[in-house]
C-alpha positions, 0 to 999 in steps of 0.5 A: 475741891470735890470728892467723888467715889471710884467706879460709876460715880467717877465715870459720871463725874468725868463725863459731866465735867467733860461736857461743861463747855458743851453745856455752856454753848461754847463748843458742840463737842468736848474735843473742840475745847483745847483745854478739856479733860476729854482731849487729855484722856483721849490723847494722852500726853508724854510731856506736861502730863496732868492725868495719872493714866495708870491710876485712872485705869485702876479707879475705873476698873479697866485692864488697859488704858485703850479700854478706858479711852474707848469707854470714855468716848462712848459715854460722852457720845451717849450723853450727847446723842441722848440729850442727857447734857443738862446742868445737874446740881448734884455735880455742881453744888455738892461737896461729895457724891457717892454711896452712903458709906462713902459720903459718911466717910467723907463727912467723918474725915471733914470733922468740924468742917462738916458741921451743918452740912446735910447728907441727901439721898437722890435716887441711888446716889448720896450727896454731902451738901452745904446749907445754902443761905441767901446773900441778903442774910450775910450782907445786910444790904439795903435796897436803896438807890445810890443816888447822884452822889456816885454819879460822874459825867464823862465830859466833866471828868475828862476835862478835869484830867486834861487841864 
């Protein structure tokens, strides 16, 4: 789960998510990915609806859903033409993104689950982040070779199973 504030923060989050498969190099435009939120917003469905279109319109501050579609398309096209389509840790590594008051509210609502989580200011945005630990601290892994005890040769195993 990921918390994001209404308005500008929500717009940026939607566009960032819409461009995931473009960033991954799977498609050149989000409309080419059949399971994208981009298509869901641009071509509202009548059956198996995933988005509350009326609520989305309200959260984004538009007076009609046609305006939502037009603006959404422009935001995505702007990111694609500006080359502003790179991985951004604030959207991928944060629990919540928004204004300082919004982040403090999310942290308060999380109660004890927010212990140890940091509020970071990044320009005009604030983020609620988890403390990052290296895997080695949790797993206690040893850096040794596995050795021959776990080696199995295909010919030997195959012959043993067919006899």
